[in-house]
C-alpha positions in Angstrom: 116.5 86.2 131.4 118.8 86.1 134.6 119.4 89.3 136.5 122.9 88.4 137.2 123.4 88.2 132.7 122.3 91.6 132.4 124.3 93.1 134.9 127.7 91.7 133.7 126.7 93.3 130.2 126.7 96.5 132.2 129.6 96.3 133.9 131.9 94.8 131.2 134.8 96.8 130.6 135.2 97.6 128.5 131.4 98.4 127.9 129.9 97.0 124.4 126.7 98.6 123.5 124.0 96.3 123.0 119.9 96.0 122.2 117.2 94.4 124.0 114.5 92.5 122.6 111.5 92.2 124.4 108.0 89.6 123.8 105.8 92.6 121.9 109.0 93.0 118.9 110.5 96.7 121.0 114.1 96.8 120.7 116.1 99.1 122.7 119.5 99.7 122.2 121.7 100.4 125.0 124.6 102.3 123.9 125.9 103.6 127.7 126.0 101.2 131.0 124.2 103.8 133.0 121.1 103.4 130.3 120.2 100.4 132.1 119.1 99.8 135.7 118.6 95.8 136.9 116.6 95.3 139.5 114.7 92.2 141.1 112.4 91.2 138.4 112.4 94.1 136.2 114.9 96.2 133.6 114.9 100.0 133.7 115.7 101.5 130.2 117.1 104.9 129.1 115.0 105.2 126.0 116.6 108.6 124.2 114.2 110.9 122.8 114.0 111.1 119.0 114.9 113.9 118.1 118.4 113.7 120.6 121.8 111.6 120.8 121.2 107.8 121.1 123.2 108.6 125.1 120.5 111.0 125.8 117.6 109.9 128.4 114.6 111.1 127.1 112.3 108.8 129.0 112.3 105.6 131.2 111.0 101.9 130.0 110.3 99.8 132.6 110.2 96.1 131.5 109.9 92.8 133.2 113.1 90.7 132.9 110.0 87.8 131.9 109.4 89.8 128.5 113.4 90.5 127.6 113.9 87.6 124.7 117.3 88.3 124.1 119.9 90.6 124.3 122.8 91.1 121.5 125.8 93.2 120.6 125.3 96.4 118.4 128.2 96.4 115.6 130.7 98.9 116.1 130.5 101.9 115.0 131.7 102.7 111.1 134.9 104.5 111.0 136.1 106.9 109.2 139.0 106.6 106.8 141.9 109.2 106.2 139.8 110.9 103.7 137.0 111.5 106.7 134.7 109.3 104.3 132.7 106.7 106.7 133.3 103.4 105.1 
């Protein structure tokens, strides 16, 4: 994966959440541009604490760029209809 491609995702306006897939099968969801920092050769990904909201970083994973297999956008969140039910 190229650093320029990752930086383009985090700098996009409007930002679209995305999922990072690694060679070992792990995935990380990035819900906010500040949750990922792309540096030369690696990315630093804020991983939320299991009991917290997805945009609250609990720890940081440092991943080599060569281990990123693909990145894809996350589906938009389900919207609530007029009676408050998700659908």
